[in-house]
N, C-alpha and C positions, 0 to 999 in steps of 0.2 A: 404844278408850281415848283415842286422840288427839282423836277428835271430842268425847268427853266433856270432855277438858281445855279445849277451845276453848269449849264450851258453858258451862262453869263459870267462865270468865274474863270478868269484867264488862266489861272494855274492848272486848270483841268483840260486845257486845249489839247494837250498831247497824251492825256491819260484815258485808257480804255475803262469806262465805267458803265455798269448795268444797274438801272434803277427799277425796282419791282416791289410790289406789295407782297407781304408774307403774313403768316399768323392767321388769326380767326377771320379777318376781313377777306383775305385771299381765298380761304378755305370755306367761306360762307357758313361759319359757325359762330359768328359774332352776335352778341345781344346788346340791347340799348344801353344797359348799365355799364358795359365794358366797350365804349364806343370809339376808343382811339384806334388808329390804324398804324400798323408796323410797316415801315418802308426801309428796305435794304439798299444801300449804295455800295455796290460790290466792284472792287478793283480787279481787273483782269490782267494787269501788267506784271503782277507777281502772283505765284501760287505757292501755297504751303501744302505739305504732304506728309503722310504717314504710310507705313507699310506693314502688312500682316507678318511678314517674315524679314528679318534684317538682311539687307544686301540684295533684295530682289528688284529694287528699283534704282536706277542711276539717273539722278536729276541732270537736266541740261544746265549749263552755267549761265547765269544771268545776274548782273549787278543792278538790281532795281533800285530806283530812287525813292519808290513809294513805300516807306516804312509805315507801321501803324500810327506812329506819332504824326508824321507828315499828312497822312490821309485824314486823320481826325482834325488836325489844325486847319487844313484847307477846307474841309467840309464845313466846319464851324463858321469860318469866315464867309463862305458862300451862303450859308443859311441866314446868318445875321444880316447880310446885305439885302437878302430877299424878304426876310421877315423881321424888320427892326423892332426891337422891344419884345419879341414873341418867342425867343429861343432860350430854353432853359438847359444849361450844360452841367448841372449839378449831379446828374445821375451817373452811375458807374459805367454805363455802356452807351446808351442812346442819347441823342439830342431830342428833347421834347419841344415841339412846336405848338405853342398854346393856341387854342381855337379862337376863331372869330365867329360872327353870326352866320357865316356862309359855309363853314367847314368844321369837321371834327378835329380833334387833336391828333397829332402824329408823332410817333417815335421813329426817329431816323437813325439807323444803325450802320456805321461804316464797317465794311468787312472785305475779305479777300477770297479769291478762288481757292478751293481746297480739293485735294484728291486723296483718296485712301486706296492704296494699291493692294490688290489681293495676291495671295501666294501663287495661285494658278494662272496669273496674268489678268490684265484688265484692271480697272479702277472704277470707283464711284465718286461722283462729283458732289461737293457740298460747299459751304461757306465757313470761313474761319473768322470769328469775331474776337477782337482784342478789347479788353476792358482798360480803363485808365490806369489801373494798377499793374498792368503788364500781363495779367492772367488772360486766358483765352478759352473759348468754347467752340464747338463745331455744331453747325446746323445743316439740315438737309431739307430745305424748303420745297424743292421740286418733288422729292419722294413723298413728302407729307401731302402735298397737293394731289399727287397721283393716287396714292393709297386711300386718301379720304374719298375721292370721287369714285373709286372702284367699289368701296364698301357701301357707299351711298347707292350706287347702281344695283348692287347685289341685294339690297334691302328695300327696293322699291321707293327710294328716296327717304326712308325713315331714319337712317342713321344720323344725318346732320340735324334733323328736327329733334331727335332724342338728345343730342349733345346740347342744343340750345335750351331744352327743358331743364336739363341738369344744371346748366350754368345759371339759368334764371332761379332755380331752387337755391343754388349757392348764394346768389346775390340777395335773395329774399331772407335767407337765414342770417346773413350778416347784418341786414337792416334791422331784423327782429332781435338781434343780440343773442341768438341761440347757437351760433357757431362762428369761429374765426374765418377770415378770408382764405380761400383756397385758389391757387393760381389757375387761371382759365385754361392754360395749356395742359395742366395736370388733369383737370376734369375731362377734357377732350380725349386724352390718352386713356384714361380709365374706361370711358365708354367705348373707345375703339377696341379694347381688348375683350369686350363681350362678344359671344358668338352671334353670327348673323341671324340665327333663328329667333333670338330674343326680340329683335326689331320687327318681326313678322307676326307678333301676337295680334289678336282680334281687337284689342282696345289699348289706348295709350296707358291706362292704369296698369294693365298687365305687363306692358313693355317696360315701364319705368320700375315697376316692382321686380321684374326679372333682372334688369340691369343692376339694381341695388343688391339683390341677393347674390348675383354672380360675382360682383366686386367684393362683397363681404366674405364670401366663401373662398374666393380665389386668392385673397391676400391674407388668409389665416396662416400663421406660422412663419418661419424664416424664408428668406429668398432661396429659390431652387438653385442647385449647383450645376444643372445641365441646361444647355441653351434652349432646347425645344420647350421647356417648361417655364422659362422666364418671360415676363411681360415686356413688351416693346413700346417705344414711342410710335406715334402714327407713321413716321418715316420708315419704321422697321429697320433702321440703321443703328439704333442705339437702345440699350436696355433702359426700361423705365425706372428701375431702381438700381442705384449704385452709390458709392460713397461721395461722389461729387454733385449729386442731385440735391435740390432744395426741399425735397419731400421724402417721406418714407412709406413703407407698407402700412404702418400704423396710422399715418395721416390719411391714407385712402380709406381705411376701415372707419376711422372717426368721422370722416365726411359722410359716407353713405349711411352710417348709423344715425347721424343727426338728420339726414335727409328722410330716412325711413320714418322717424318720429314726426318730423315737421310736416310731411306730406300725409300723415294720418294712417299709414299702413299698420302701425302698432295697435290701433284701436279695433 
């Protein structure tokens, strides 16, 4: 239906747009309590870029008409025409399409093609998302999808099940009032940084216990200063902990400590 909304909006007739699911739905790590689906609407007529070493990339000249403001404005118009009375634009980044009896809620994110150029040549592709206040962030949904599938295959399909168990534990703790809400993506990244061997234990109790212990021990102390020791997001393109993140190492430890007690491992 979102693709139809874009197709029916005349302003997008000459714009190259890619519409795709991302996040937990696309990665098959969603749980019922976190049932909204993230949809990216990515403009390919303009691309943003960064480079590892200044001066290694010479951009082609292109005077694009699709600015962040124009893309957001036209996307909102297209969505409101398709979903009258159901579009919430109050968020900082996404348009929330409120659910009906036939579908889940959706967060629709306008974004642009993005490239990060390496010093030795080549680049990795991602998506650049602009917030309403003009700030921006970089996502790597394709790499997240690929790495999650690879880890799931290496662990006999247990990795994604373990992510869902930890997300359900987080939701249950919030309902019970024993811990604050933790971002779903953060939980997924914490579990991703556990070694594959943890997911191959003989029982789920041993697996979840091992996940909690590894996260607790691994996040003890300050952030490492060398790259090989730092934890990564699932895409492996960004560090999990840095000054711009909405969470800290202490948040990760607090979460697994609460889960340890809530799941009865302390008894």
